[in-house]
Backbone bond lengths (Angstrom), bond angles and torsions (degrees), N, CA, C in turn:
res aa  C-N    CA-C-N  psi(-1)  N-CA   C-N-CA  omega(-1)  CA-C   N-CA-C  phi
1 M - - - 1.458 - - 1.520 108.93 -
2 T 1.310 116.40 116.41 1.458 119.96 -178.52 1.519 110.11 -92.51
3 S 1.311 114.52 149.21 1.460 119.14 179.51 1.525 109.30 -87.34
4 K 1.328 115.65 168.31 1.463 121.18 177.31 1.526 110.10 -60.84
5 T 1.338 116.60 -34.79 1.457 120.61 178.63 1.520 110.43 -63.08
6 D 1.344 117.16 -43.11 1.456 121.11 179.01 1.523 111.19 -62.54
7 E 1.327 116.58 -38.18 1.460 120.47 -179.46 1.526 111.12 -65.05
8 A 1.323 117.33 -26.67 1.459 121.44 -178.94 1.527 112.18 -85.06
9 L 1.335 117.53 -11.68 1.458 120.75 -179.34 1.519 111.11 -68.08
10 G 1.309 115.46 136.96 1.453 119.63 171.65 1.516 109.29 -78.30
11 Y 1.325 116.03 166.96 1.461 120.24 -178.98 1.528 111.48 -58.05
12 E 1.325 116.44 -49.03 1.462 120.09 -176.41 1.525 111.72 -63.34
13 Q 1.328 116.44 -38.44 1.468 119.68 178.53 1.527 110.44 -63.73
14 A 1.331 116.25 -47.12 1.458 120.35 -179.35 1.523 110.48 -64.05
15 R 1.329 116.77 -42.48 1.467 120.80 179.75 1.520 110.94 -61.91
16 D 1.333 116.91 -45.36 1.459 120.43 -178.80 1.526 111.42 -64.00
17 E 1.328 116.47 -41.51 1.466 119.08 178.14 1.525 110.28 -66.49
18 L 1.323 117.30 -38.40 1.463 120.94 178.05 1.529 110.62 -62.68
19 I 1.312 117.17 -41.03 1.467 120.88 177.09 1.519 110.33 -59.71
20 E 1.321 116.27 -42.43 1.465 120.71 178.90 1.529 111.28 -65.42
21 V 1.322 117.18 -40.45 1.469 120.71 178.29 1.525 109.81 -61.70
22 V 1.307 117.12 -46.05 1.465 121.30 179.70 1.525 110.32 -62.65
23 R 1.323 116.65 -42.96 1.466 120.52 178.67 1.525 111.06 -58.29
24 R 1.335 115.98 -44.51 1.471 119.95 -179.78 1.518 111.48 -66.12
25 L 1.330 117.37 -39.50 1.459 120.23 178.40 1.529 110.97 -65.69
26 E 1.325 116.46 -42.69 1.459 120.21 -179.93 1.519 112.41 -67.52
27 A 1.325 117.46 -30.51 1.459 121.54 -179.60 1.528 111.37 -70.03
28 G 1.333 115.85 -26.78 1.465 119.14 -178.95 1.514 111.46 73.98
29 G 1.317 115.11 -165.24 1.452 119.96 178.06 1.515 114.31 80.08
30 T 1.336 117.76 8.55 1.462 120.30 178.23 1.523 108.95 -105.95
31 T 1.307 115.02 157.53 1.462 119.36 177.13 1.527 109.20 -72.71
32 L 1.298 115.86 168.02 1.455 120.26 177.68 1.524 110.67 -59.23
33 E 1.323 116.90 -43.41 1.457 120.79 179.82 1.525 111.31 -62.59
34 E 1.330 116.49 -43.33 1.467 120.33 178.65 1.527 110.74 -64.67
35 S 1.330 116.52 -41.99 1.468 120.60 179.09 1.513 111.37 -62.49
36 L 1.327 117.03 -42.16 1.463 120.19 177.97 1.519 111.48 -64.30
37 A 1.329 116.65 -41.45 1.460 120.23 178.57 1.527 110.37 -64.17
38 L 1.327 117.39 -41.52 1.458 120.88 177.80 1.529 110.70 -63.95
39 W 1.315 116.55 -43.66 1.472 120.39 179.50 1.527 110.50 -61.16
40 E 1.338 116.73 -45.22 1.467 120.31 179.12 1.527 110.70 -62.05
41 R 1.326 116.98 -41.19 1.461 120.54 178.07 1.530 109.88 -63.73
42 G 1.312 116.49 -41.67 1.453 120.66 177.99 1.518 112.09 -60.41
43 E 1.315 117.35 -40.46 1.463 121.31 177.82 1.525 110.71 -62.21
44 E 1.325 116.96 -43.04 1.462 120.80 178.81 1.527 111.29 -64.63
45 L 1.314 116.35 -42.66 1.467 120.18 179.33 1.527 110.81 -65.38
46 A 1.319 116.95 -38.19 1.468 120.55 177.41 1.523 110.30 -62.55
47 K 1.324 117.40 -38.03 1.470 120.73 177.44 1.523 110.98 -64.25
48 V 1.327 116.40 -41.13 1.466 120.48 178.50 1.531 109.30 -61.34
49 C 1.328 116.62 -46.95 1.466 120.64 179.24 1.523 110.96 -61.55
50 R 1.316 116.25 -43.25 1.472 120.71 -179.98 1.528 110.95 -60.41
51 R 1.350 117.00 -43.39 1.464 119.85 178.75 1.524 111.35 -61.84
52 W 1.333 117.00 -42.47 1.469 120.43 178.05 1.522 110.88 -61.46
53 L 1.323 116.13 -44.83 1.463 119.69 -178.21 1.525 111.80 -67.99
54 E 1.329 116.83 -38.85 1.469 119.93 176.94 1.528 110.67 -64.49
55 G 1.329 116.56 -39.52 1.462 120.56 177.36 1.515 111.58 -64.95
56 A 1.320 116.22 -40.67 1.467 119.74 178.24 1.526 109.94 -65.11
57 R 1.327 117.39 -41.32 1.470 121.07 178.84 1.530 110.37 -62.44
58 A 1.313 117.01 -42.42 1.470 120.48 179.39 1.527 110.69 -62.85
59 R 1.332 117.05 -41.41 1.463 120.48 178.68 1.525 111.52 -64.74
60 L 1.326 116.15 -41.12 1.463 119.93 178.13 1.525 110.97 -64.85
61 D 1.327 116.13 -44.93 1.460 120.38 178.92 1.523 111.27 -60.30
62 A 1.342 116.53 -41.87 1.458 120.69 179.45 1.530 110.84 -65.27
63 A 1.321 116.61 -41.44 1.462 120.11 179.57 1.526 110.65 -65.54
64 L 1.322 116.89 -41.07 1.465 120.13 178.90 1.521 111.11 -66.99
65 A 1.315 117.17 -40.21 1.462 120.58 179.30 1.528 110.27 -65.41
66 E 1.327 116.60 -39.20 1.468 121.12 178.87 1.533 109.98 -65.34
67 E 1.320 116.27 -39.69 1.456 121.72 -179.60 1.524 111.08 -67.51
68 E 1.332 116.84 -38.27 1.460 121.72 -178.54 1.527 112.78 -79.93
69 G 1.330 117.24 -24.27 1.457 122.01 -175.44 1.514 115.06 -54.35
70 P 1.322 120.91 -57.16 1.462 121.46 -177.09 1.535 113.05 -62.54
71 A 1.314 118.53 -32.15 1.457 121.40 -177.83 1.529 111.07 -64.82
72 E 1.321 117.35 -32.96 1.467 120.97 -179.89 1.522 111.44 -70.75
73 G 1.327 117.81 -30.37 1.453 122.21 -176.73 1.525 112.83 -81.58
74 E 1.296 117.78 -11.63 1.460 120.96 -176.86 1.507 112.42 -82.22
């Protein structure tokens, strides 16, 4: 479940925060509770990034289909 704040994040913002979350997890030194919270945050950020990338793919596919459409009818 993503929050309204997560929905407002741009791709680059979410990606950068996700990189930081991964860095902190890999560094260790956090409590179990902190690690779980970081992991959960990372999952949410990954979902935000995935939605952005899926949206970009859909836009590209639509643009390519539009570009190819008239050529088939000729």
